[in-house]
C-alpha positions in Angstrom: -0.1 0.2 -0.1 1.3 3.8 -0.7 0.9 6.1 2.0 2.1 9.8 2.0 2.5 12.8 4.1 4.2 15.6 4.6 5.6 18.2 7.0 5.4 16.6 10.6 8.1 19.0 11.4 9.4 17.0 14.1 11.4 18.3 16.6 10.3 21.7 15.6 9.7 23.7 18.8 8.1 26.1 17.0 6.1 24.7 14.7 3.4 24.5 17.1 3.2 27.8 17.5 3.3 29.1 14.2 -0.1 26.2 13.0 -3.0 27.3 14.5 -4.5 23.2 14.7 -1.5 22.6 16.3 -1.5 25.3 18.9 -5.0 24.2 20.2 -3.8 20.2 20.1 -0.2 20.2 21.6 1.3 21.0 24.5 4.8 20.1 23.6 7.1 19.2 20.7 7.1 15.6 22.2 4.1 15.0 22.8 3.4 16.3 18.8 6.4 14.2 18.0 5.1 11.2 19.5 1.7 11.1 18.1 2.7 11.6 14.9 5.5 8.8 15.0 2.7 6.4 16.6 0.3 7.3 14.0 2.8 6.8 11.2 3.2 3.3 12.8 -0.6 2.8 13.4 -1.5 3.5 9.2 1.7 2.4 7.8 3.0 -1.3 7.8 6.2 -2.3 7.8 6.5 -3.4 4.4 3.9 -0.7 2.8 5.5 2.4 1.3 5.4 5.6 2.6 6.4 8.8 0.4 7.3 12.1 2.8 6.9 14.8 1.0 9.3 17.1 2.5 10.0 19.5 6.3 10.9 15.8 8.2 12.8 17.2 11.0 14.2 20.6 12.1 17.8 19.6 13.2 19.5 17.6 11.1 21.3 16.2 13.9 18.0 14.0 14.8 17.3 12.7 11.2 18.0 9.2 12.6 16.4 9.3 15.6 12.9 9.9 13.9 13.7 8.0 10.9 14.2 4.9 13.1 11.1 5.0 15.2 9.3 5.1 12.0 8.4 0.6 11.5 7.9 1.0 7.6 11.0 -0.1 5.8 10.5 1.8 2.5 11.0 5.6 3.3 11.3 7.4 0.7 11.6 11.3 1.3 10.7 14.3 -1.4 13.1 17.3 0.1 11.5 20.5 1.8 12.7 23.9 2.5 13.1 22.5 5.9 15.4 19.5 4.5 18.9 20.6 5.2 21.7 18.0 6.0 22.3 14.5 4.6 18.8 12.7 5.0 20.7 9.9 2.2 21.7 7.2 4.8 18.0 7.7 6.5 15.8 6.8 3.1 15.2 4.5 1.1 15.7 7.7 -1.4 15.8 11.3 -1.1 14.9 13.3 -4.1 13.7 16.8 -4.4 10.9 15.8 -6.9 9.4 12.1 -8.0 7.3 10.9 -10.6 5.3 7.5 -10.0 4.3 5.5 -13.1 1.7 3.3 -11.6 -0.6 5.5 -11.0 0.9 8.2 -12.5 2.0 10.7 -9.2 3.9 13.6 -9.6 5.2 14.4 -5.8 6.8 17.2 -4.9 7.0 19.4 -1.7 5.3 22.6 -3.2 2.1 23.0 -5.1 2.2 23.5 -8.8 -0.3 24.5 -11.0 0.8 22.7 -13.7 2.8 19.7 -14.0 3.8 16.9 -16.0 0.3 14.8 -17.0 -1.5 17.3 -15.7 -3.6 17.0 -18.4 -3.8 13.2 -18.4 -5.0 11.3 -15.4 -1.9 12.3 -13.5 -2.2 13.7 -10.2 -0.4 15.9 -8.1 0.8 15.4 -4.4 2.5 18.1 -2.2 2.9 19.5 1.5 4.2 22.8 2.6 1.1 24.5 2.8 0.0 23.6 5.8 -3.6 23.0 4.5 -4.1 26.7 3.8 -4.1 27.0 0.5 -6.9 24.3 -0.2 -9.8 26.9 -0.7 -8.1 29.2 -2.8 -7.4 26.1 -5.0 -10.2 24.8 -5.7 -11.5 28.2 -6.0 -9.2 29.1 -9.2 -8.5 25.4 -10.2 -12.2 23.4 -9.6 -12.0 19.7 -10.4 -8.3 20.1 -9.9 -5.9 16.2 -9.6 -3.7 17.8 -6.7 -3.9 17.9 -2.8 -1.9 18.7 0.1 -1.0 15.4 1.9 0.6 17.5 4.6 -0.4 16.3 8.2 -2.1 19.5 8.6 -4.4 19.2 6.1 -5.4 15.4 6.7 -5.9 16.7 10.0 -8.5 19.2 8.7 -9.9 16.5 6.7 -10.1 13.5 9.0 -9.8 14.7 12.5 -6.7 12.3 12.7 -3.2 13.1 12.5 -1.9 10.6 10.3 -0.5 9.7 7.2 -3.4 9.4 3.9 -3.3 5.8 1.7 -3.4 6.6 -2.0 -7.2 4.9 -1.8 -7.8 8.1 0.3 -6.7 10.6 -1.7 -8.4 9.0 -4.8 -11.7 9.3 -3.4 -11.0 12.9 -2.5 -10.0 13.9 -5.5 -13.3 11.6 -7.0 -10.4 10.7 -9.4 -9.3 7.2 -11.2 -5.5 6.9 -12.2 
């Protein structure tokens, strides 16, 4: 099974202050980190594939600490603007952008208005915006085939801090690939 997430910001002390929904939900960074790790491990099984679309953790010294807490063996990172340092040893792959073939999915940390295959049955998944751009993008591009899979947006959709499966994504977008 394919799962997607973004913007966990593990160890980022100020993220609780900057994200309204996290400010209401968490009293400390350790509480947030623990819940996010537990949730990933609950939904994503060892043999599944998890694509993390950027802003994995705040301090590069703790990359391995957070990655090793995730039970899933195949975790791929699409670099975000906060992903500084050497992530190569901790992840199955590390890239700035990735196009999956089956189903055809364009992965990037940032939202794109147009992407390779956007006029054909391709979808685009991203993070970065913490769910703050979805209503604007829906207005600008009705029936768009793109979605913020960041943990904040998935919380706003499901009321759970968790990754999202490909089947759920296709259902939310009302599309097939």
